Backbone as a printed PyTorch tensor [residue, N CA C, xyz], in Angstrom:
tensor([[[-10.0360, -27.6320, -28.8640],
         [-11.6170, -27.6910, -29.2020],
         [-11.9650, -27.5600, -27.9140]],

        [[-13.5760, -26.8040, -27.8660],
         [-13.6980, -26.7750, -26.5910],
         [-15.2650, -27.7720, -26.5610]],

        [[-15.5670, -27.8400, -25.2020],
         [-16.9360, -28.9310, -25.1020],
         [-17.9080, -28.1750, -26.2050]],

        [[-18.8080, -28.4930, -26.6000],
         [-20.2440, -27.6780, -26.6810],
         [-21.1920, -27.5290, -25.4670]],

        [[-21.9700, -26.7510, -25.4740],
         [-22.9760, -25.9470, -24.0280],
         [-23.8520, -27.5700, -23.9780]],

        [[-23.9580, -27.5170, -22.6080],
         [-24.6740, -28.6860, -22.3330],
         [-26.3810, -28.2110, -22.6820]],

        [[-26.9880, -28.7450, -22.8180],
         [-28.4510, -28.9850, -23.4500],
         [-29.3110, -29.2860, -22.3300]],

        [[-29.6010, -27.7690, -21.1880],
         [-30.1560, -27.7340, -20.4310],
         [-31.7440, -28.2110, -20.4840]],

        [[-32.2860, -28.1000, -21.2080],
         [-33.4100, -28.5930, -22.0460],
         [-33.5310, -30.2280, -22.0740]],

        [[-32.8120, -30.2720, -22.5500],
         [-32.4690, -32.5030, -22.8310],
         [-32.3120, -32.9380, -21.2080]],

        [[-31.1260, -32.2510, -20.6300],
         [-31.3560, -32.6460, -18.8500],
         [-32.2400, -32.5160, -18.4620]],

        [[-33.0180, -31.5780, -18.5430],
         [-34.3480, -31.6080, -17.3670],
         [-35.2170, -32.2900, -17.7050]],

        [[-35.3310, -33.2870, -18.7350],
         [-36.2720, -34.0400, -19.7880],
         [-35.4430, -35.6040, -19.0110]],

        [[-34.2460, -35.6260, -18.8450],
         [-33.6540, -36.8670, -18.3400],
         [-34.3240, -36.7570, -16.7730]],

        [[-34.5530, -35.2950, -16.0870],
         [-34.3750, -35.5070, -14.4010],
         [-35.8150, -35.8660, -14.3680]],

        [[-36.4140, -35.2570, -14.9890],
         [-37.9950, -35.8760, -15.2600],
         [-38.6130, -37.3380, -15.2630]],

        [[-37.7470, -38.0120, -16.6530],
         [-38.2510, -39.1250, -16.3220],
         [-37.7380, -39.5120, -15.1880]],

        [[-36.4830, -39.4270, -14.6810],
         [-35.8380, -40.1720, -13.7460],
         [-36.9730, -40.0360, -12.1540]],

        [[-37.2710, -38.4430, -11.7460],
         [-38.1770, -38.4460, -11.2320],
         [-39.5970, -38.9870, -10.8590]],

        [[-40.1690, -39.4140, -12.2020],
         [-41.5210, -39.8740, -12.6640],
         [-41.3690, -41.7800, -12.2610]],

        [[-39.8320, -42.0260, -12.5980],
         [-39.4230, -43.3640, -12.3090],
         [-39.3020, -43.8420, -10.9390]],

        [[-38.3580, -42.3280,  -9.9790],
         [-38.0960, -43.0740,  -8.9610],
         [-38.6270, -41.5480,  -7.9270]],

        [[-39.9780, -41.3390,  -7.7260],
         [-40.3310, -40.2810,  -6.8510],
         [-39.3590, -40.0000,  -5.5270]],

        [[-39.6140, -41.5350,  -4.8930],
         [-39.0650, -41.6310,  -3.3470],
         [-37.5850, -41.1310,  -3.5190]],

        [[-36.5430, -41.1780,  -4.3560],
         [-34.9970, -40.9580,  -4.2520],
         [-34.8660, -39.7180,  -4.8980]],

        [[-35.7490, -38.9700,  -5.8860],
         [-35.3440, -37.8280,  -6.5240],
         [-36.1850, -36.8270,  -5.8290]],

        [[-35.4940, -36.7160,  -4.7690],
         [-36.4040, -35.5780,  -3.5540],
         [-35.5870, -34.3500,  -3.6280]],

        [[-34.3060, -33.8180,  -4.6140],
         [-33.8090, -32.8560,  -4.4730],
         [-34.8240, -31.6490,  -4.6820]],

        [[-34.7380, -30.6460,  -3.7220],
         [-35.4510, -29.4360,  -3.7970],
         [-35.4090, -28.2840,  -5.3010]],

        [[-34.4620, -28.6370,  -5.5150],
         [-34.2120, -28.2010,  -7.1600],
         [-33.7880, -28.5330,  -8.1940]],

        [[-33.9580, -28.3200,  -9.1120],
         [-33.2790, -29.6590, -10.4680],
         [-31.7130, -29.6040, -10.6490]],

        [[-30.8540, -31.1040, -10.2270],
         [-29.4380, -30.7610, -10.2130],
         [-28.9660, -29.7430, -11.0450]],

        [[-27.4850, -30.0140, -10.8250],
         [-26.7590, -29.3010, -11.6150],
         [-26.4240, -30.1670, -12.7380]],

        [[-26.0190, -29.4850, -13.7560],
         [-26.0530, -30.2560, -15.3040],
         [-24.3540, -29.8860, -16.0030]],

        [[-23.6170, -30.8960, -15.7650],
         [-22.0250, -31.0330, -15.5390],
         [-21.5370, -31.4350, -16.7620]],

        [[-20.1360, -32.0210, -16.2770],
         [-19.3640, -32.8310, -17.6710],
         [-18.0830, -33.2000, -17.2230]],

        [[-17.5140, -34.3270, -17.6340],
         [-16.2160, -34.3520, -16.4790],
         [-15.1970, -33.8020, -17.6450]],

        [[-13.9790, -33.0630, -17.2560],
         [-12.7850, -32.9490, -18.1880],
         [-13.3220, -31.6300, -18.4530]],

        [[-12.1890, -30.8720, -19.0480],
         [-12.2290, -29.9100, -19.6930],
         [-11.8500, -29.5440, -21.0860]],

        [[-12.1210, -30.6160, -21.9990],
         [-12.5020, -30.8460, -23.5400],
         [-12.2540, -31.9050, -24.1190]],

        [[-13.1010, -31.8000, -24.8260],
         [-14.0080, -32.8470, -25.7780],
         [-13.1850, -34.6100, -25.5860]],

        [[-11.7570, -34.7400, -26.1140],
         [-11.4100, -36.3170, -25.8310],
         [-11.8260, -36.6470, -24.2510]],

        [[-11.3630, -35.8490, -23.4210],
         [-11.3330, -35.9510, -21.6120],
         [-12.9980, -36.1230, -21.3770]],

        [[-13.7540, -35.1680, -21.8680],
         [-14.9770, -35.3420, -21.4110],
         [-15.5180, -36.6780, -21.8140]],

        [[-15.3520, -37.5870, -22.9120],
         [-15.7950, -38.5880, -23.0020],
         [-15.3100, -39.7200, -23.0390]],

        [[-14.3890, -39.8720, -22.6500],
         [-13.4170, -40.7320, -22.1230],
         [-13.6180, -40.9980, -20.8720]],

        [[-13.9540, -40.1680, -19.7340],
         [-14.4740, -40.0690, -18.3940],
         [-15.8400, -40.0630, -18.1130]],

        [[-16.9190, -39.6290, -19.0250],
         [-18.0820, -39.9250, -19.5610],
         [-18.2880, -41.7200, -19.8960]],

        [[-17.3480, -41.8970, -20.8810],
         [-17.1910, -43.6390, -20.9780],
         [-17.3720, -44.6320, -20.0400]],

        [[-16.1260, -43.8720, -18.8100],
         [-15.4690, -45.1710, -17.4110],
         [-16.9630, -45.3790, -17.1830]],

        [[-17.4810, -43.7870, -16.5530],
         [-18.6940, -44.0210, -15.6480],
         [-19.9450, -45.0540, -16.5160]],

        [[-20.1690, -44.2600, -17.9010],
         [-20.9810, -45.5490, -18.0400],
         [-20.9310, -46.9770, -18.4990]],

        [[-19.4150, -47.4550, -18.5480],
         [-19.2810, -48.7160, -18.4360],
         [-19.3040, -49.1150, -17.1350]],

        [[-19.4040, -48.7310, -15.8430],
         [-19.6410, -48.9520, -15.1890],
         [-17.7550, -48.9540, -13.5760]],

        [[-17.1200, -48.5520, -14.6740],
         [-15.6540, -48.4840, -13.8660],
         [-15.2280, -47.1960, -12.9740]],

        [[-15.9830, -46.3370, -13.7870],
         [-15.6610, -44.7300, -12.6680],
         [-16.7640, -44.4130, -11.8050]],

        [[-16.3790, -44.6290, -10.2170],
         [-17.5130, -44.3170,  -9.9900],
         [-17.4160, -42.9150,  -8.2890]],

        [[-16.2040, -42.2920,  -8.7440],
         [-15.4760, -41.4340,  -7.9040],
         [-15.0720, -39.7670,  -8.9510]],

        [[-15.1350, -38.7910,  -8.3650],
         [-14.3720, -37.7810,  -8.8210],
         [-13.7070, -36.8580,  -7.9860]],

        [[-12.9470, -35.8050,  -8.4030],
         [-12.4190, -35.2120,  -7.1900],
         [-12.6500, -33.5330,  -8.0400]],

        [[-12.6970, -32.8720,  -7.5160],
         [-12.5140, -31.3610,  -8.0110],
         [-12.1580, -30.4610,  -6.9500]],

        [[-11.4690, -29.1430,  -7.5300],
         [-10.7060, -28.7100,  -6.5170],
         [-12.5100, -27.4410,  -5.8560]],

        [[-11.9900, -27.0520,  -4.9090],
         [-13.2240, -26.6090,  -3.6590],
         [-13.6470, -25.1700,  -4.3350]],

        [[-12.6320, -24.8820,  -5.0900],
         [-12.7270, -23.2300,  -5.9800],
         [-13.5670, -23.1950,  -7.5780]],

        [[-13.3840, -24.3710,  -7.8110],
         [-14.5240, -24.7540,  -8.6730],
         [-16.2210, -24.3380,  -8.6560]],

        [[-16.3260, -24.7410,  -7.7720],
         [-17.5790, -24.5180,  -7.2770],
         [-17.5660, -23.0590,  -6.8610]],

        [[-16.9390, -22.4180,  -6.2860],
         [-17.4590, -21.0040,  -6.0670],
         [-16.9360, -20.2930,  -7.0910]],

        [[-16.2660, -20.7450,  -8.3290],
         [-15.7580, -20.0160,  -9.3600],
         [-17.0740, -20.0540, -10.4270]],

        [[-17.7860, -21.0530, -10.3020],
         [-19.4490, -21.2820, -11.0390],
         [-20.3830, -20.6190,  -9.9880]],

        [[-20.0940, -20.2030,  -8.8340],
         [-21.4280, -19.7850,  -7.8820],
         [-22.2070, -20.9470,  -7.5970]],

        [[-21.8700, -21.7700,  -7.4500],
         [-22.6350, -23.3960,  -7.3650],
         [-22.3670, -23.7830,  -5.4980]],

        [[-23.4680, -24.3600,  -5.0240],
         [-22.7550, -25.3190,  -3.6050],
         [-21.9970, -25.9710,  -3.7940]],

        [[-21.3590, -26.1850,  -3.0410],
         [-20.3680, -27.4200,  -2.7660],
         [-21.2940, -28.9050,  -2.6320]],

        [[-21.0610, -30.0930,  -3.3150],
         [-21.8130, -31.2100,  -3.2980],
         [-22.3200, -31.9010,  -1.6570]],

        [[-23.3420, -32.3250,  -1.5570],
         [-23.6910, -33.1110,  -0.5150],
         [-23.8980, -34.2230,  -0.9280]],

        [[-24.0770, -35.3460,   0.2620],
         [-24.6980, -36.7660,   0.3630],
         [-25.5650, -36.8040,   0.0470]],

        [[-26.3120, -37.8060,  -1.1220],
         [-27.5070, -37.6100,  -1.9930],
         [-28.5900, -36.4110,  -2.9350]],

        [[-27.1030, -35.6710,  -2.9910],
         [-27.6110, -34.7710,  -4.0910],
         [-27.4930, -35.4300,  -5.2720]],

        [[-27.9780, -35.0820,  -6.9350],
         [-28.0370, -35.6010,  -7.9250],
         [-27.4100, -34.3660,  -8.8140]],

        [[-26.7760, -34.5880, -10.0550],
         [-26.6710, -33.8790, -10.6820],
         [-26.3240, -34.8640, -12.0860]],

        [[-26.0730, -34.4860, -13.3330],
         [-26.4210, -34.5590, -14.7520],
         [-25.1000, -34.8640, -15.1170]],

        [[-24.8820, -35.6940, -15.9160],
         [-23.4660, -35.8120, -16.2860],
         [-24.3730, -35.8750, -18.3990]],

        [[-22.7950, -35.0510, -18.9340],
         [-23.4860, -34.6280, -20.1220],
         [-21.9600, -35.0720, -21.1740]],

        [[-22.2940, -35.3120, -22.5960],
         [-20.8890, -35.5530, -22.7670],
         [-20.4230, -34.3710, -23.7880]],

        [[-19.7370, -34.9620, -24.8840],
         [-18.8510, -33.4310, -24.9260],
         [-19.5610, -32.8070, -26.1420]],

        [[-20.5840, -33.4650, -26.5370],
         [-21.8560, -32.6370, -27.3670],
         [-22.6400, -31.5780, -26.6300]],

        [[-22.6540, -32.0870, -25.7000],
         [-23.7550, -31.3350, -24.3860],
         [-24.8610, -32.3860, -24.2570]],

        [[-25.1210, -33.4930, -24.7310],
         [-26.3140, -34.4350, -24.2850],
         [-25.9570, -35.0190, -22.6010]],

        [[-27.0770, -35.0740, -22.2100],
         [-27.3230, -35.3920, -21.1690],
         [-27.5510, -36.7460, -21.0020]],

        [[-26.1940, -37.6190, -20.3390],
         [-26.2330, -39.4430, -20.4480],
         [-26.5700, -40.1310, -19.4410]],

        [[-25.9490, -39.3550, -18.3190],
         [-27.0520, -40.1220, -16.7170],
         [-27.1700, -38.8180, -15.6650]],

        [[-27.6970, -39.4950, -14.9810],
         [-28.0190, -38.7430, -13.0480],
         [-27.2030, -39.6700, -12.2160]],

        [[-26.8060, -38.9870, -11.8710],
         [-25.5720, -39.5690, -10.8660],
         [-25.9660, -39.0080,  -9.7160]],

        [[-25.9900, -39.7460,  -8.1650],
         [-26.0600, -39.4190,  -7.1500],
         [-25.0050, -39.6980,  -6.3110]],

        [[-24.6700, -38.1060,  -5.5310],
         [-23.7680, -38.6290,  -4.3000],
         [-23.8800, -39.1680,  -3.6700]],

        [[-22.6400, -40.1840,  -3.0120],
         [-22.5510, -41.2130,  -2.2200],
         [-21.9620, -41.1780,  -1.0600]],

        [[-20.5340, -40.2570,  -1.2180],
         [-20.1910, -39.8420,  -0.1660],
         [-18.9820, -38.9940,  -0.3860]],

        [[-18.7290, -37.8870,   0.1630],
         [-17.8460, -36.9640,   0.4090],
         [-16.7710, -36.9590,   1.2650]],

        [[-15.5000, -36.3690,   1.2390],
         [-14.7250, -35.8470,   2.3010],
         [-13.8050, -34.6550,   1.4730]],

        [[-13.2320, -33.7180,   1.9790],
         [-12.2730, -32.5660,   2.0650],
         [-11.0230, -32.8790,   2.2770]],

        [[-10.5330, -32.7580,   1.7950],
         [ -9.2030, -32.5680,   1.8040],
         [ -8.2540, -32.2820,   0.9300]],

        [[ -6.6750, -32.2400,   0.9470],
         [ -5.8550, -31.7970,  -0.2180],
         [ -5.2600, -33.0680,  -0.5470]],

        [[ -4.4360, -32.5320,  -1.6930],
         [ -3.8880, -33.2710,  -2.8710],
         [ -3.2200, -35.0580,  -2.2230]],

        [[ -2.4130, -34.7380,  -1.0700],
         [ -1.9820, -35.6570,  -0.3750],
         [ -3.0470, -36.5870,   0.2670]],

        [[ -4.0670, -36.1770,   0.5860],
         [ -5.1030, -37.0850,   1.0090],
         [ -5.7340, -37.9220,   0.1560]],

        [[ -5.3610, -38.0840,  -1.1000],
         [ -5.8060, -39.3580,  -2.1820],
         [ -5.1760, -40.4490,  -1.7310]],

        [[ -6.1070, -40.9820,  -1.7260],
         [ -5.1860, -42.6160,  -1.5490],
         [ -5.3380, -43.6330,  -2.6460]],

        [[ -5.0120, -44.9440,  -2.5690],
         [ -5.3380, -46.0460,  -3.7220],
         [ -6.6980, -46.5030,  -3.8770]],

        [[ -7.1420, -46.4050,  -2.6540],
         [ -8.5120, -47.1640,  -3.0800],
         [ -9.6170, -45.8070,  -3.3370]],

        [[ -9.3770, -44.5470,  -3.3210],
         [ -9.9250, -43.5000,  -3.7520],
         [ -9.5960, -43.1540,  -6.0160]],

        [[ -7.7770, -43.4610,  -5.9810],
         [ -7.6010, -43.4320,  -6.9370],
         [ -8.0070, -44.8470,  -7.8890]],

        [[ -8.4790, -45.7900,  -7.3480],
         [ -9.1340, -47.0070,  -8.0750],
         [-10.2600, -46.6790,  -8.3780]],

        [[-11.3540, -46.0780,  -7.0520],
         [-12.9740, -45.7520,  -7.9040],
         [-12.6680, -44.9510,  -8.7670]],

        [[-12.0880, -44.0860,  -8.9990],
         [-12.0790, -43.0630, -10.0200],
         [-11.7010, -43.4270, -11.4640]],

        [[-11.3480, -44.7240, -11.6680],
         [-11.1750, -45.0910, -12.8720],
         [-10.3870, -45.5010, -13.5220]],

        [[ -9.3990, -44.3860, -13.3220],
         [ -8.8190, -43.8010, -14.5570],
         [ -7.1780, -44.3470, -14.4490]],

        [[ -7.3340, -44.3710, -15.9560],
         [ -5.5800, -44.5300, -16.5170],
         [ -5.3020, -46.2430, -16.1550]],

        [[ -4.1830, -46.6370, -14.8680],
         [ -4.2210, -47.6660, -14.3580],
         [ -4.4730, -47.9970, -13.4080]],

        [[ -5.3400, -47.4130, -12.6690],
         [ -6.1760, -47.2970, -11.0840],
         [ -5.1530, -46.6740,  -9.9250]],

        [[ -4.0550, -46.3420, -10.4960],
         [ -2.6860, -46.4450,  -9.3420],
         [ -2.9910, -45.2180,  -8.9950]],

        [[ -2.7330, -45.0020,  -7.7520],
         [ -2.5240, -43.3210,  -7.0220],
         [ -1.4010, -42.5590,  -7.7070]],

        [[ -0.2170, -43.2880,  -8.0550],
         [  0.6710, -42.5150,  -9.2200],
         [  0.1230, -42.2420, -10.2250]],

        [[ -0.7480, -42.9890, -11.2480],
         [ -1.1410, -42.2920, -12.1170],
         [ -2.2900, -41.3110, -11.8600]],

        [[ -2.7880, -41.6320, -10.5120],
         [ -4.0090, -40.3820, -10.5220],
         [ -3.5820, -39.4030, -10.1950]],

        [[ -2.4160, -38.9820,  -9.3060],
         [ -1.6180, -37.8510,  -8.9670],
         [ -0.9280, -37.3940, -10.2780]],

        [[ -0.3700, -37.6400, -11.1250],
         [  0.2320, -37.8090, -12.3610],
         [ -1.0460, -36.7290, -13.1450]],

        [[ -1.8830, -37.5370, -13.2980],
         [ -3.1730, -36.7760, -14.1670],
         [ -3.5400, -35.8840, -13.3140]],

        [[ -4.3260, -36.0690, -12.2460],
         [ -4.8220, -34.5620, -11.7220],
         [ -3.8640, -33.4860, -11.5280]],

        [[ -2.5820, -33.7110, -10.9170],
         [ -1.6510, -32.5820, -11.0970],
         [ -1.9000, -31.9350, -12.8280]],

        [[ -1.9010, -32.3640, -13.4970],
         [ -1.3140, -32.2970, -14.9480],
         [ -2.8110, -31.2400, -15.1260]],

        [[ -4.2770, -31.9370, -14.9620],
         [ -5.1860, -31.3530, -14.8430],
         [ -5.3250, -29.8140, -14.5370]],

        [[ -5.0980, -29.9610, -12.4820],
         [ -5.6800, -28.8900, -12.1680],
         [ -4.2420, -27.5890, -12.5480]],

        [[ -3.2500, -28.0650, -12.8750],
         [ -2.5600, -27.5000, -13.6740],
         [ -2.7510, -26.3260, -14.4350]],

        [[ -3.5950, -26.9130, -15.2350],
         [ -4.1110, -26.6540, -16.3650],
         [ -5.4110, -25.8670, -16.5660]],

        [[ -6.1720, -26.0210, -15.5480],
         [ -7.3110, -25.6180, -15.3640],
         [ -7.2300, -24.3840, -14.0520]],

        [[ -6.5980, -24.2170, -13.0120],
         [ -6.3870, -23.0610, -12.0590],
         [ -6.5810, -21.8780, -12.6360]],

        [[ -5.6510, -21.7130, -13.6320],
         [ -5.7010, -20.1220, -14.3830],
         [ -7.2690, -19.7960, -14.5690]],

        [[ -7.7680, -20.6410, -15.4200],
         [ -9.3240, -20.1440, -15.9380],
         [ -9.8480, -19.8380, -14.1510]],

        [[ -9.2740, -19.9380, -13.2910],
         [ -9.9800, -19.8050, -11.9520],
         [ -9.7680, -18.8940, -11.1700]],

        [[ -8.7260, -18.1070, -12.0010],
         [ -8.1190, -17.1370, -11.4380],
         [ -6.8440, -17.6430,  -9.8400]],

        [[ -6.6880, -18.6350, -10.5040],
         [ -5.8840, -19.0060,  -9.4220],
         [ -4.1480, -19.7670, -10.2320]],

        [[ -3.1630, -20.2080,  -9.0980],
         [ -2.1710, -20.8140,  -9.1820],
         [ -2.4200, -22.2050,  -8.7020]],

        [[ -2.1300, -23.0660,  -9.0370],
         [ -2.5580, -24.4450,  -8.5700],
         [ -1.4660, -25.2250,  -7.4140]],

        [[ -1.8730, -25.6690,  -6.6490],
         [ -0.5540, -26.2880,  -5.2840],
         [ -1.4610, -27.2570,  -4.9340]],

        [[ -0.4930, -28.3710,  -4.1920],
         [ -1.1570, -28.9740,  -3.7860],
         [ -1.6960, -28.7450,  -2.1830]],

        [[ -1.7480, -27.7540,  -2.1370],
         [ -2.5490, -27.1150,  -0.5320],
         [ -4.0380, -27.0030,  -1.0350]],

        [[ -4.4940, -26.9530,  -2.2960],
         [ -5.8760, -26.5330,  -2.6600],
         [ -6.7420, -27.3920,  -2.0960]],

        [[ -8.2510, -27.3320,  -1.4190],
         [ -8.7440, -27.7160,  -0.7160],
         [ -9.6850, -28.8230,  -2.3150]],

        [[ -9.4230, -30.0380,  -1.9510],
         [-10.1460, -30.7810,  -2.7690],
         [-11.4910, -31.7800,  -2.3880]],

        [[-12.5670, -31.5870,  -2.7500],
         [-14.0780, -32.3330,  -2.7000],
         [-13.6060, -33.8190,  -3.3030]],

        [[-13.2640, -34.5980,  -2.5270],
         [-13.3710, -36.2820,  -3.1690],
         [-14.6800, -36.8760,  -3.1710]],

        [[-15.6720, -37.0280,  -3.7450],
         [-16.6830, -37.1210,  -4.0880],
         [-16.7450, -38.4060,  -5.0460]],

        [[-17.7100, -39.6330,  -4.3050],
         [-18.4320, -40.8850,  -4.6940],
         [-19.7820, -40.9880,  -5.4220]],

        [[-19.9960, -41.6310,  -6.2510],
         [-21.5150, -41.4170,  -6.6360],
         [-21.6330, -42.5000,  -7.2030]],

        [[-23.2650, -42.7270,  -7.4020],
         [-23.6840, -44.1020,  -8.2780],
         [-24.5280, -43.6280,  -9.2500]],

        [[-24.5550, -44.1690, -10.6070],
         [-25.3270, -44.1580, -11.4320],
         [-27.0330, -44.6470, -11.2490]],

        [[-27.6000, -43.2620, -11.1030],
         [-28.9320, -44.1110, -10.8780],
         [-30.0180, -43.8600, -12.3730]],

        [[-29.4680, -43.4230, -12.8330],
         [-30.5330, -43.1410, -14.2160],
         [-29.8360, -42.7170, -15.7230]],

        [[-30.4780, -43.3130, -16.9650],
         [-31.2120, -44.1900, -17.4200],
         [-30.7630, -45.8640, -16.8290]],

        [[-32.1230, -46.5770, -17.0010],
         [-31.4850, -47.8400, -16.0390],
         [-31.0640, -48.4790, -16.8830]],

        [[-30.5130, -48.2630, -18.4630],
         [-29.8480, -49.4110, -18.8370],
         [-28.0740, -49.1900, -18.4160]],

        [[-27.8200, -47.8750, -17.4140],
         [-26.4100, -47.8180, -17.1940],
         [-26.6380, -47.7530, -15.7980]],

        [[-27.6330, -47.6460, -15.4090],
         [-27.6240, -47.3120, -13.7150],
         [-26.9470, -48.5410, -12.8850]],

        [[-26.0990, -48.3460, -11.4510],
         [-25.9980, -49.3390, -10.7950],
         [-27.3390, -50.1670, -10.6560]],

        [[-26.9500, -51.4810,  -9.9420],
         [-28.0290, -52.3750,  -9.6520],
         [-27.5130, -52.7720,  -8.1320]]])
């Protein structure tokens, strides 16, 4: 089963609500990217649930994912909109920290900030190795531990009921 297409119209409405309420922060030159976590509905909704609950404040992506999508890599201060598996926009996120590395550069603190499984580096490595091994062929690659990874921290900025304080 696959995720539904994202609802870009609803995502832009959510962005405009945020821009109207927080014009000093919503200074992106272009509308933010509209994304989702994971690659199938159960994982997408599980990870988004962690974000909305305040547990997950980091994510890791292969650098080649951005190239495959024709999208620039994130920059600190950029916003993006996270959708659920049905394609509904649920939150506006703001990138607060970035570093580029390889698989072995992940550490306990990053694994904890990702908020997944038991929060350990061992479970982070197991889950991400499995995920990227599954994802890489769709990107025209075979995943190795030497692929460049974007380690990203973010805050939730909108809507107010789930935004970080």
